[in-house]
C-alpha positions as CSV (number, residue, x, y, z in Angstrom):
1,M,0.2,0.1,0.4
2,I,1.2,3.4,-0.8
3,T,0.6,5.7,1.9
4,P,-0.4,9.3,0.6
5,D,1.0,12.3,1.8
6,K,-1.1,15.4,2.5
7,R,-0.3,16.5,-0.6
8,T,-1.8,13.8,-2.8
9,K,-4.7,13.2,-0.5
10,R,-5.2,16.9,-1.0
11,K,-5.3,16.7,-4.9
12,N,-6.9,13.4,-4.7
13,V,-10.2,15.5,-3.0
14,I,-10.0,18.4,-5.3
15,T,-10.3,16.0,-8.4
16,A,-13.1,13.9,-6.5
17,I,-15.1,17.3,-5.7
18,A,-14.5,18.6,-9.9
19,I,-15.4,15.3,-11.3
20,I,-18.9,15.6,-9.4
21,A,-19.3,19.2,-10.4
22,F,-18.6,18.5,-13.4
23,M,-21.3,15.6,-13.5
24,I,-23.8,18.1,-11.9
25,F,-23.3,20.8,-14.7
26,L,-23.6,17.9,-17.3
27,F,-27.4,16.5,-15.4
28,F,-28.9,20.4,-15.6
29,F,-27.2,20.8,-18.7
30,T,-28.9,17.7,-20.7
31,L,-32.3,18.5,-18.4
32,Y,-32.0,22.1,-20.1
33,N,-31.7,20.7,-24.0
34,T,-34.0,18.1,-23.1
35,G,-36.7,20.9,-22.3
36,V,-37.9,19.7,-19.1
37,F,-37.4,23.4,-17.4
38,D,-38.7,26.6,-20.4
39,R,-36.2,28.7,-20.6
40,S,-34.0,28.8,-23.3
41,I,-29.8,28.8,-22.7
């Protein structure tokens, strides 16, 4: 097992948050494109 130092752990957390934020962005973008919300981009 590799023991992660603080720098690696922080980078992993930032990467995870970025991926989750990107997934949420894609989710809402898809809803807007399919017309679930009656709002034009």
